[in-house]
C-alpha positions as CSV (number, residue, x, y, z in Angstrom):
1,M,108.8,55.9,-62.7
2,N,107.4,52.4,-63.2
3,P,105.8,51.3,-59.9
4,V,107.2,47.8,-60.5
5,S,110.7,49.3,-60.4
6,D,109.7,51.0,-57.2
7,Y,108.7,47.7,-55.8
8,K,111.9,46.0,-56.8
9,K,113.8,48.5,-54.7
10,T,112.3,46.7,-51.7
11,L,114.4,43.7,-52.7
12,E,117.5,45.8,-52.5
13,Y,116.9,47.3,-49.1
14,M,115.2,44.5,-47.1
15,K,118.5,43.1,-45.8
16,T,119.6,46.6,-45.0
17,K,116.4,47.4,-43.2
18,I,117.0,44.6,-40.8
19,Y,120.5,45.9,-39.9
20,I,119.5,49.5,-39.8
21,T,116.5,48.8,-37.5
22,L,118.7,46.8,-35.1
23,M,121.6,49.2,-35.3
24,A,119.5,52.3,-34.8
25,A,117.6,50.7,-31.8
26,S,120.2,52.0,-29.4
27,L,117.1,53.2,-27.6
28,L,116.6,55.7,-24.9
29,W,115.9,53.0,-22.4
30,T,118.2,50.2,-23.5
31,G,121.6,49.7,-22.2
32,C,124.8,49.2,-24.2
33,N,126.6,45.8,-24.1
34,E,130.3,46.9,-24.1
35,H,131.6,43.5,-25.2
36,D,129.3,43.4,-28.2
37,F,130.0,47.1,-28.9
38,L,133.8,46.4,-29.2
39,K,133.4,43.3,-31.3
40,E,134.8,43.4,-34.8
41,R,132.2,43.4,-37.6
42,P,132.8,41.5,-40.8
43,R,132.9,43.9,-43.7
44,D,130.6,41.9,-45.9
45,A,127.7,42.9,-43.6
46,I,126.1,46.3,-43.5
47,Y,126.9,48.5,-40.4
48,A,127.0,52.2,-39.9
49,E,130.7,52.4,-40.6
50,N,130.4,51.0,-44.1
51,L,126.9,52.2,-44.9
52,F,127.0,55.9,-44.1
53,V,129.8,56.7,-46.6
54,D,127.9,57.8,-49.7
55,Y,124.5,58.9,-51.0
56,N,123.5,55.3,-51.9
57,G,124.2,54.1,-48.4
58,F,122.1,56.9,-46.9
59,R,119.3,56.3,-49.4
60,M,119.2,52.6,-48.3
61,A,118.9,53.8,-44.7
62,V,116.0,56.2,-45.6
63,N,114.2,53.3,-47.4
64,A,114.4,51.3,-44.2
65,L,113.2,54.4,-42.2
66,L,110.1,54.6,-44.3
67,D,109.0,51.2,-43.0
68,F,108.3,52.6,-39.6
69,P,105.0,54.4,-40.6
70,R,103.9,51.3,-42.4
71,Q,104.1,49.4,-39.1
72,E,101.0,51.3,-38.0
73,R,98.9,49.1,-40.3
74,A,100.6,45.9,-39.5
75,D,99.9,43.1,-36.9
76,M,102.7,44.1,-34.5
77,I,101.1,42.7,-31.3
78,Q,98.2,40.4,-31.9
79,S,95.7,40.2,-34.7
80,A,94.9,43.9,-35.4
81,E,96.5,47.0,-36.9
82,I,98.6,48.5,-34.1
83,G,97.5,52.0,-35.2
84,C,94.1,51.2,-33.7
85,V,95.4,53.0,-30.7
86,W,94.3,56.2,-32.5
87,K,91.0,54.8,-33.9
88,I,89.0,53.1,-31.1
89,G,87.6,54.5,-27.9
90,V,86.5,57.5,-29.9
91,D,83.2,58.6,-31.4
92,N,83.4,56.5,-34.5
93,G,85.5,53.4,-33.5
94,W,85.3,50.5,-31.1
95,A,86.7,47.0,-30.5
96,N,84.2,44.5,-31.9
97,T,86.3,41.5,-30.9
98,E,87.9,42.3,-27.6
99,L,91.4,41.4,-26.4
100,S,92.8,42.9,-23.2
101,W,94.8,45.4,-25.1
102,T,91.8,46.5,-27.2
103,R,89.3,46.3,-24.4
104,G,91.1,48.7,-22.2
105,L,91.2,51.4,-24.9
106,S,87.7,50.7,-26.3
107,R,85.9,50.6,-22.9
108,Y,88.3,52.7,-20.8
109,S,88.5,49.8,-18.4
110,V,91.2,48.8,-15.9
111,D,92.9,47.1,-18.8
112,L,94.1,50.6,-20.0
113,N,97.2,50.9,-17.9
114,S,100.9,51.4,-18.1
115,E,101.6,47.8,-18.9
116,M,99.0,47.5,-21.7
117,Q,100.4,45.6,-24.7
118,L,99.3,48.1,-27.3
119,I,101.4,50.9,-25.9
120,S,104.0,48.9,-24.0
121,R,105.1,45.5,-25.1
122,D,103.6,42.0,-25.1
123,T,104.6,38.9,-23.2
124,E,106.8,37.8,-26.1
125,G,108.7,41.1,-26.1
126,R,107.1,42.6,-29.2
127,D,107.0,46.3,-28.9
128,G,103.9,48.5,-28.7
129,I,103.5,51.9,-30.3
130,F,105.7,53.9,-27.8
131,L,108.9,52.0,-28.5
132,I,108.2,51.7,-32.2
133,L,108.0,55.5,-32.4
134,Y,111.2,56.0,-30.5
135,R,112.9,53.4,-32.7
136,A,111.9,55.6,-35.7
137,I,113.3,58.6,-33.9
138,S,116.5,56.9,-33.0
139,S,116.9,55.7,-36.6
140,A,116.2,59.2,-38.0
141,N,118.7,60.7,-35.5
142,M,121.4,58.3,-36.7
143,I,120.9,59.4,-40.3
144,V,120.9,63.1,-39.3
145,T,124.1,62.8,-37.2
146,R,126.0,60.7,-39.7
147,S,125.2,63.1,-42.5
148,E,127.4,65.7,-40.9
149,N,130.5,63.7,-41.6
150,P,132.5,65.8,-44.1
151,D,133.9,62.7,-45.8
152,V,130.5,61.5,-47.0
153,D,130.4,61.2,-50.8
154,W,127.0,62.6,-51.7
155,Q,127.6,61.5,-55.3
156,G,126.5,64.7,-57.1
157,G,128.1,65.9,-60.3
158,N,129.0,69.1,-58.6
159,D,128.8,70.8,-55.1
160,E,125.2,72.0,-55.8
161,E,124.0,68.5,-56.7
162,S,125.8,66.9,-53.8
163,L,124.1,69.4,-51.4
164,Y,120.7,68.6,-53.0
165,N,121.3,64.9,-52.3
166,K,122.3,65.5,-48.7
167,N,119.3,67.7,-48.1
168,L,116.9,65.2,-49.7
169,I,118.2,62.5,-47.2
170,L,117.9,64.9,-44.3
171,A,114.4,66.0,-45.3
172,H,113.2,62.4,-45.2
173,A,114.9,61.7,-41.9
174,R,113.5,64.8,-40.3
175,L,110.0,64.2,-41.7
176,I,109.8,60.8,-40.1
177,R,111.2,62.1,-36.9
178,A,108.4,64.8,-36.9
179,W,105.9,62.1,-37.8
180,A,106.9,60.1,-34.7
181,Y,107.0,63.0,-32.3
182,R,103.6,64.2,-33.5
183,H,102.1,60.8,-32.6
184,L,103.9,60.8,-29.2
185,A,102.9,64.4,-28.2
186,Y,99.2,63.8,-29.2
187,T,99.1,60.4,-27.4
188,F,101.3,60.8,-24.3
189,G,101.7,64.6,-23.9
190,A,105.2,65.6,-22.6
191,V,107.8,63.1,-23.8
192,P,111.6,63.0,-23.8
193,L,113.1,64.9,-26.8
194,S,116.1,63.4,-28.4
195,T,117.7,64.7,-31.6
196,E,121.1,63.1,-31.6
197,E,122.3,59.6,-32.2
198,I,122.5,57.5,-29.1
199,N,125.7,55.5,-28.9
200,G,127.9,53.9,-26.2
201,L,129.4,57.2,-25.2
202,N,126.2,59.3,-24.6
203,Y,123.8,56.7,-23.4
204,R,121.5,58.2,-20.7
205,N,119.1,56.9,-18.1
206,D,118.1,60.4,-16.7
207,W,115.7,61.6,-19.3
208,D,113.2,64.5,-18.7
209,R,109.8,64.8,-20.3
210,N,110.0,67.8,-22.5
211,S,106.9,70.0,-22.7
212,V,104.4,69.6,-25.5
213,E,105.3,73.0,-26.7
214,E,109.0,72.1,-26.9
215,V,108.1,68.9,-28.8
216,Q,105.9,70.9,-31.2
217,N,108.7,73.4,-31.8
218,Q,110.9,70.5,-32.9
219,I,108.2,69.1,-35.1
220,I,107.8,72.4,-36.8
221,E,111.5,72.8,-37.3
222,D,111.8,69.4,-38.8
223,L,108.7,69.7,-41.0
224,S,109.8,73.2,-42.3
225,F,113.2,71.7,-43.4
226,A,111.4,68.8,-45.1
227,A,108.9,71.1,-46.8
228,E,111.9,73.1,-48.2
229,H,113.9,70.2,-49.5
230,L,111.5,67.5,-50.5
231,P,110.4,67.5,-54.2
232,E,107.3,69.4,-55.4
233,S,105.7,66.0,-56.3
234,S,106.8,62.4,-56.7
235,T,105.7,59.3,-58.4
236,D,108.5,57.3,-56.7
237,V,106.9,55.8,-53.7
238,L,110.3,55.9,-51.8
239,V,110.6,59.6,-52.3
240,L,108.0,61.6,-50.4
241,P,106.7,65.0,-51.7
242,R,106.8,68.2,-49.7
243,V,103.0,68.3,-49.5
244,V,103.2,65.7,-46.7
245,A,105.3,68.0,-44.6
246,Q,103.0,71.0,-45.4
247,H,99.9,69.0,-44.5
248,Y,101.4,68.1,-41.1
249,L,102.5,71.7,-40.6
250,T,98.9,72.7,-41.1
251,D,97.8,70.2,-38.4
252,I,100.4,71.4,-35.8
253,Y,99.8,75.1,-36.4
254,L,96.0,74.4,-36.0
255,W,96.8,72.6,-32.7
256,R,98.8,75.7,-31.6
257,N,96.0,78.0,-32.8
258,E,98.5,79.7,-35.1
259,L,95.8,80.1,-37.7
260,E,97.5,82.3,-40.3
261,N,100.4,79.8,-40.4
262,A,98.0,76.9,-40.7
263,E,96.2,78.7,-43.6
264,R,99.4,79.4,-45.4
265,E,100.6,75.8,-45.3
266,A,97.3,74.2,-46.2
267,E,97.0,76.5,-49.2
268,K,100.4,75.4,-50.4
269,V,99.0,71.9,-50.6
270,I,95.7,72.9,-52.1
271,N,97.4,75.1,-54.8
272,N,99.9,72.4,-55.8
273,S,98.8,71.6,-59.4
274,N,100.1,68.0,-59.1
275,Y,97.3,67.1,-56.7
276,A,93.5,67.0,-57.1
277,L,90.5,65.2,-55.6
278,I,89.4,62.1,-57.5
279,T,86.1,63.2,-59.0
280,S,85.6,60.8,-61.8
281,R,86.1,57.0,-62.4
282,Y,89.6,55.9,-63.4
283,G,91.9,53.0,-63.7
284,V,91.2,49.4,-62.9
285,N,87.5,48.5,-62.6
286,S,86.5,51.9,-64.0
287,N,84.2,50.0,-66.5
288,Q,82.6,48.2,-63.6
289,P,79.9,49.5,-61.3
290,G,81.3,51.7,-58.6
291,V,82.0,55.2,-57.4
292,A,84.9,57.6,-58.0
293,F,85.5,58.0,-54.3
294,M,86.5,54.3,-54.0
295,D,88.6,54.0,-57.1
296,Q,91.6,55.4,-55.2
297,F,91.6,52.4,-52.8
298,H,91.6,49.7,-55.4
299,Q,94.8,47.8,-56.1
300,G,96.3,49.1,-59.3
301,N,95.0,52.6,-58.7
302,V,96.6,53.6,-55.4
303,L,100.0,54.9,-56.5
304,P,100.5,58.3,-58.0
305,S,102.1,56.7,-61.0
306,Q,98.8,54.9,-61.6
307,G,96.7,58.1,-61.8
308,N,96.0,58.7,-58.1
309,T,96.1,62.5,-57.9
310,E,94.6,62.6,-54.4
311,A,97.3,60.6,-52.6
312,L,99.8,62.7,-50.7
313,W,101.5,59.7,-49.1
314,V,101.0,56.0,-50.0
315,F,102.2,52.8,-48.4
316,P,103.6,50.6,-51.2
317,N,103.2,46.9,-50.7
318,S,103.7,44.1,-53.2
319,D,102.3,41.1,-54.7
320,I,103.3,38.3,-52.3
321,I,104.3,36.0,-55.1
322,D,106.4,38.3,-57.2
323,F,108.0,40.5,-54.6
324,I,109.6,39.6,-51.3
325,G,109.8,41.7,-48.2
326,A,106.6,43.8,-48.4
327,R,105.0,44.8,-45.1
328,A,101.9,42.7,-44.7
329,N,99.1,44.9,-43.4
330,S,96.1,44.2,-41.2
331,M,93.6,46.8,-42.3
332,R,91.3,44.4,-44.0
333,R,91.7,41.7,-41.4
334,S,91.1,44.2,-38.6
335,W,88.0,46.0,-40.0
336,T,86.2,43.1,-41.8
337,V,84.2,40.8,-39.6
338,N,84.8,37.0,-39.5
339,Y,81.9,36.0,-41.8
340,S,83.2,32.5,-42.6
341,A,80.4,30.8,-40.6
342,Y,77.9,31.9,-43.3
343,A,79.9,33.1,-46.3
344,P,83.0,32.1,-48.2
345,Y,86.2,34.1,-48.4
346,T,86.1,35.7,-51.8
347,P,87.1,39.1,-53.3
348,E,83.4,39.9,-53.5
349,N,83.2,39.5,-49.8
350,G,86.4,41.4,-49.2
351,G,88.8,38.6,-48.2
352,R,89.4,37.1,-44.8
353,G,88.6,39.1,-41.7
354,I,88.5,38.7,-38.0
355,G,86.7,42.0,-37.1
356,R,88.9,43.1,-34.2
357,L,87.8,46.7,-34.9
358,G,84.5,48.3,-35.9
359,I,82.9,51.6,-36.9
360,T,80.4,52.7,-34.3
361,A,76.7,52.7,-35.1
362,W,76.9,56.5,-35.0
363,G,79.7,56.5,-37.5
364,L,77.6,54.5,-39.9
365,S,74.5,56.6,-39.3
366,I,75.7,60.1,-40.3
367,Y,75.6,59.7,-44.1
368,E,72.9,60.8,-46.5
369,D,71.4,58.0,-48.4
370,Q,72.8,59.2,-51.7
371,D,76.3,59.8,-50.4
372,D,78.7,57.6,-52.4
373,R,80.8,57.1,-49.2
374,F,77.8,55.2,-47.8
375,S,77.0,53.3,-51.0
376,E,77.3,49.5,-51.3
377,Y,80.7,50.1,-53.0
378,S,82.0,51.9,-49.9
379,I,80.3,50.2,-46.9
380,R,79.8,46.5,-46.6
381,K,76.0,46.1,-46.5
382,S,75.8,42.4,-47.3
383,F,77.8,39.3,-47.8
384,T,77.2,36.6,-50.5
385,G,76.6,33.3,-48.7
386,Y,77.7,29.8,-49.6
387,N,74.6,29.3,-51.7
388,G,74.7,32.6,-53.4
389,E,72.2,34.3,-51.1
390,S,72.6,37.9,-49.9
391,I,73.1,38.2,-46.2
392,P,72.6,41.7,-44.9
393,T,75.0,43.3,-42.4
394,E,73.9,45.0,-39.2
395,M,74.5,48.6,-38.1
396,A,71.8,49.5,-35.6
397,P,72.9,50.8,-32.1
398,S,71.1,47.9,-30.4
399,Q,73.2,45.4,-32.5
400,M,76.6,46.9,-31.4
401,N,77.5,43.8,-29.4
402,I,80.9,42.2,-29.0
403,N,81.8,39.6,-31.5
404,N,79.1,40.6,-33.9
405,N,80.2,38.8,-37.1
406,R,77.5,40.6,-39.1
407,W,78.6,44.1,-38.3
408,A,78.9,46.5,-41.3
409,G,82.3,47.9,-42.2
410,T,84.3,49.8,-44.7
411,R,85.3,48.4,-48.0
412,K,88.4,50.6,-48.3
413,W,90.7,47.7,-47.4
414,D,89.1,44.8,-49.3
415,W,91.5,42.2,-50.4
416,T,90.7,42.1,-54.1
417,Y,93.4,39.8,-55.4
418,T,91.8,37.4,-57.9
419,D,93.9,34.3,-57.2
420,P,91.6,31.9,-55.3
421,S,94.6,30.5,-53.4
422,L,95.0,33.9,-51.7
423,W,91.4,34.6,-50.8
424,N,92.0,32.9,-47.4
425,A,95.3,34.8,-46.8
426,T,95.7,36.1,-43.3
427,H,97.1,39.5,-44.3
428,S,96.9,41.4,-47.5
429,F,99.6,43.1,-49.5
430,N,97.6,45.8,-51.3
431,D,99.1,49.3,-51.8
432,Q,97.3,51.7,-49.5
433,P,96.7,55.5,-49.3
434,Y,98.0,56.9,-46.0
435,L,97.4,60.6,-46.4
436,R,94.9,62.2,-48.8
437,L,94.2,65.6,-50.2
438,A,90.6,65.5,-48.9
439,D,92.1,65.5,-45.4
440,T,93.9,68.8,-46.2
441,Y,90.7,70.3,-47.6
442,L,89.0,69.6,-44.3
443,L,91.9,71.0,-42.3
444,L,91.7,74.1,-44.4
445,A,88.0,74.4,-43.8
446,E,88.6,74.2,-40.1
447,V,91.2,77.0,-40.3
448,K,88.9,79.2,-42.4
449,M,86.1,78.7,-39.9
450,K,88.3,79.7,-37.0
451,L,89.4,82.8,-38.9
452,G,85.7,83.7,-39.4
453,K,85.8,83.0,-43.2
454,M,82.7,81.0,-43.2
455,E,81.9,81.1,-46.9
456,E,85.4,79.8,-47.7
457,A,85.1,77.1,-45.0
458,A,81.8,75.9,-46.6
459,H,83.5,75.9,-50.0
460,W,86.3,73.5,-49.0
461,I,83.8,71.2,-47.2
462,N,81.6,71.2,-50.3
463,Q,84.5,70.2,-52.5
464,V,84.7,67.0,-50.5
465,R,80.9,66.5,-50.2
466,Q,80.1,67.1,-53.8
467,R,82.7,64.6,-55.0
468,S,80.6,62.0,-53.2
469,N,77.2,63.4,-54.2
470,A,76.4,64.6,-50.7
471,T,74.3,67.8,-50.3
472,P,76.3,71.0,-50.3
473,I,76.1,73.0,-47.1
474,T,75.8,76.8,-46.5
475,A,78.1,79.0,-44.6
476,S,75.6,79.2,-41.7
477,E,75.9,75.4,-41.3
478,V,79.6,75.4,-40.7
479,T,80.5,74.4,-37.2
480,L,83.3,72.4,-35.6
481,D,80.9,69.6,-35.0
482,F,80.0,69.5,-38.6
483,I,83.6,69.5,-39.7
484,L,84.4,66.6,-37.3
485,D,81.3,64.7,-38.6
486,E,82.5,65.3,-42.2
487,R,86.0,64.1,-41.3
488,S,84.4,60.9,-40.0
489,R,82.4,60.4,-43.2
490,E,85.4,61.0,-45.4
491,L,88.3,59.5,-43.5
492,I,86.7,56.6,-41.4
493,T,89.4,54.0,-40.5
494,E,92.1,56.2,-42.2
495,E,92.2,59.2,-39.8
496,H,94.0,59.1,-36.5
497,R,90.7,60.1,-34.9
498,R,91.9,60.2,-31.4
499,E,94.5,62.8,-32.4
500,T,91.9,64.9,-34.2
501,L,89.7,64.9,-31.2
502,V,92.6,65.7,-28.8
503,R,93.6,68.6,-31.0
504,T,90.1,70.0,-31.0
505,G,89.4,69.3,-27.3
506,T,86.4,67.1,-28.1
507,L,87.6,63.6,-27.3
508,V,85.8,63.0,-24.0
509,E,82.5,64.8,-24.9
510,R,82.1,63.1,-28.3
511,A,83.1,59.7,-27.2
512,R,80.5,59.8,-24.4
513,R,77.9,61.2,-26.8
514,Y,78.3,58.8,-29.7
515,N,80.0,55.7,-28.5
516,P,78.1,53.6,-25.9
517,I,81.1,51.3,-25.5
518,A,83.3,54.2,-24.4
519,I,81.0,55.9,-21.9
520,N,83.4,55.3,-19.0
521,I,86.0,57.7,-20.5
522,Q,87.3,60.3,-18.1
523,D,89.0,63.6,-18.6
524,F,92.5,62.1,-17.8
525,H,92.0,59.6,-20.6
526,V,92.9,62.3,-23.1
527,L,96.5,61.1,-22.6
528,L,97.5,57.5,-22.5
529,P,99.9,56.2,-19.8
530,I,103.7,56.2,-20.2
531,P,104.8,52.6,-20.4
532,R,105.9,51.3,-16.9
533,Y,109.1,49.8,-18.3
534,V,110.1,53.2,-19.6
535,I,109.6,54.9,-16.2
536,D,111.4,52.0,-14.4
537,A,114.4,52.1,-16.9
538,N,115.0,55.8,-16.3
539,T,116.9,55.1,-13.1
540,G,119.0,58.3,-13.1
541,K,116.0,60.5,-12.5
542,P,112.3,60.0,-11.6
543,M,110.0,60.2,-14.5
544,A,106.4,61.3,-13.8
545,Q,103.5,59.2,-15.0
546,N,100.5,60.9,-16.7
547,P,97.7,61.7,-14.2
548,G,95.2,59.0,-13.5
549,Y,97.6,56.1,-14.1
550,N,100.0,54.1,-11.9
């Protein structure tokens, strides 16, 4: 399918997305206004009653649902990707420019509390990550519940095709529900488990926090359904492939130490012939100096339909002139420093940045010199000044100071649009990879290591390393620390690093060892606090806070 036609679908669902998001936000901790609930709706607007009647209506709802993950990389609170909750305060990430909501998590200071904007909501009522995730769950639950209406026209040519359409819708809804619960369980531990649509008749204020095991069980159930009913591969950015579910099943089974199950799911991804690591130059700029590793991040190369065989899940955005309604992302703005005092905003310099977030000095120090992932094409090692001079960046531990506008960073999120009028744009609208095959390779290496299959573990690590000209390792060199180091080298600023370190039980130790900004981290910081407003709104039953927080 032509990616432009994929983009144009955004035009069709943007209005619907607004209605679905509001309609589905009958949240666990939000009351129901009876007067509004009984008010008659005009039939020219889109509501549940006239949307969930056929496959096309459900498809529009799923398109809106797919926007929730993209909010991770958006400026939902203030001037940084909200997904930094999983990327700073760890071994390889810190807050270069501090706000109260980044300082608390980066330094583990008193600012990290149950009213912190990043996880709760800001003074203007904009929601943090906790409520965004439950909105996604609530929206997914609505789709799942409404799909059971026997009067839905699934628009297949026969019963078999109609069942296929129904299951495709359910697979997407359950995948996003699993994605949200995975984040919640890793970040907050035990959380309320809700799998039914919340309406005016079953609204509750007496939620319990279900155990992590119970939440994991639901995640596995949802991902297993998605893996069965999603397509083998997809070039349509609004139809996710089953490898996404299989990748996350690998992760959850690893977390539960169910190694044979994890191995099975990872090998399903690895053996899918539709996907392969990018090992040679391709696409736009392939005739320009560069490295194969970085080609998959360049606008025009990101989508599967553009030759990206490594992307399991991409976030489609659009050219802000030609297409309306894309999700502006903050990745470049967050991870590129504000260099405007000494260099102009240009594609060569990566576009406008404010440097809220940064890679730690350790994260920049662990590459071999010849590693393509540390080359000038992957790591910003200099800016071109106003007079054409080369101004080197900084990356020494002694230079890891707040508001360092010379700090080195990744070039994965460079704003490469060539229209000079956009070089100063606050946000960028590049397509972006969200989940890559290299991640699955490294998960499989970890599984193989835990199963004692050290030669196989080294093999999968080396597939990733050799692609970037790093020195292959031997089986005797495979350790959990090495795999975690390799994940940092490969997935820096992409990976939900906090979750990886929580899963492996290494968050506190590695943050203390490698991140001088995070040295105050305590054991209880493995979990973040449940937002205070959630606890206060659960008036029908006391809800316990996580240890260490008020």
